[in-house]
N, C-alpha and C positions, 0 to 999 in steps of 0.2 A: 503494500500501501504506500502511496507516496506521501510525502510531507502535504504537499495540497489537499488532497482528499482526508487526511486526518484532522487537518485544519478547519476543512468544509465540513466534518461529522462534528467536531469541538463544537464550531459555532453553530450548527443547528441544535444539538443538545443544549447548548446556552439558551438559546432561542425558546426552545419547548419548554424548558425549566422557567424560565421568567414568564412564559405566557402562563404557565399552569399558578404559578404563583400570585401572578397579578388577576387571574380569574378565581383563585382563592375566595373561601368567604372572608368577608370583612369583620373585623372583631371591636367592637365597641364598647366604651365603658360601661359597667353595668350601675355605674350611678355611686360608687363606693368611694369615697374618697381617697387619694394615694396616701399612701404612708407616708409620715413626717420623716424627712431626710434621715436623721438621727434615729431611725428607730433600729429595733434590733435586728439581727439577721433571723432569727425564729420567727417574727412577726412579718418578716417579708416574705421566705418560706412558706409560711402556713398562708397567706394571701395569695402567692402565686399557684399553690397547690389546690387551693378552692377555686381559683379563676380556671385552671386545668382542668380540674374536674366537674365542671358545668357541663353539662352536655350540651350540644348545638344538632338542630334539627338538619338533617342529613337533606342536602339540596344538588347533590350530584357532582361534588368536587371533595376530593380527598386531600387532607392537608395533615404532614407528620406531625404526632403529640395530639392531634384534637381528637375530644371525645364527641361522639355523636350518637344520635337516636334515630333509628330509621325503620322502615319496613321493608322485609327480607323474602323472597321467594325462592324455593328449592328448583334448581332448573336440571331437571332429572333427566332431559334429551340429550345436551350437548355437554356441558362441562362437568354434570355432577356435584354441584356446589350451590351454596347460598348466594343469590344475588340481590342487588338492590332492586326494589320497587321502582324509584325512581331514577330515569335516563344517566348515565355517567357521563361526562363532559371532560374527557382528558386532554383533549387537544387534538389539532390536525393530524390526521396519518397516524394515529395510537391508536394501537390496538390495547385491552386492559383485562383485567383478571384481578378478583380479591384472594388472596389466600388466607385463611383465618389459622391462625398458628395454633390456638388451645381449642379447637371446636371438639376434640374429644372429650373435654372436659363438661361436656351439655349432651349426655345420651340421649336426651329426647328429640335432639334436633337430628338422630342418626336413624330414628325409626320412622315407619311407612306413615303413620298418625301423624307426626311432628312434621315430617318433609311435605305432607299433602296440604297443610295450612300456611299462610302468609303468619311469618312472626316479627315480631319487634325487638330490635337487636339494640342494644346499648352496647357501643364498642370503640375503641381505640385505634387510631391508626399508629402503629410503632415506624414503620419504615416504608419507603417505594423505592423501588428497583426500576428503572427507566435503560434499558437497553436497545440497540439494534442490530442485527445480524450482518447487514450491508447497505450502504446508501441507497439502494434499491427497493428494500424491504420497510416496512412500516417498523416505528418503533414500537417496543412492546412496554408496558408499564404494568408492575406486580405491586399490588397495595398489599402490603402484610398487614393485617388486624387483629386484633384481640378481642375477643366476645368478653363482655362484663356482666352482660344479664342477656335474657331472651325470653319473650312472652309472645304466647299466641294471640294473633288479633281477633278480635270479636267479628264472627261473620255477621252480616248484614241481616237484619230481620226480615224474612220475607213479608211482602205485602199481602195485606189481607185481601180478601176477594169476595165478592156477596156470590149467593146461589146464581143469580142471572149471569155473571162474569165467568163462571166454573164452566156454565153450559160451552158445549164444542159448536163452532161455528160450521154451517154446511158448506162444502166447497162445492163450486161452479162448475 
């Protein structure tokens, strides 16, 4: 591989990474006052861990270190893994997958009954690996996530019908 090709790949990776960071969710202050400049290190780390543990609704982008809450479905046909219900926006020419690093700690998610229902995950993004096999191939993003909790999403209630609505209509 020539130096020019390596430089082009490096520049592309930087552009994709910058785009992913700028497209990530924005974090606004929660209204809590900032600690005083002379506050102890323990108080500063406690407030930082509290902010880091507050989950954010998953909106389609993954940011390393962020805790999210989002609905997931089990993709039994293609990848045999849990995937977000919301569309993931990784960037142009980027394929993606989620690797659930500790899914074995949740045996209910491995059963057919658990996989048949949408689940509400609370999860944290541990790291993101973004690689490319060659300049002609798309980039591949693997998001390593840790499941913190999972609960089945309540099934929507069936609409009630009157006896008149339940009758079959004749076909013409």
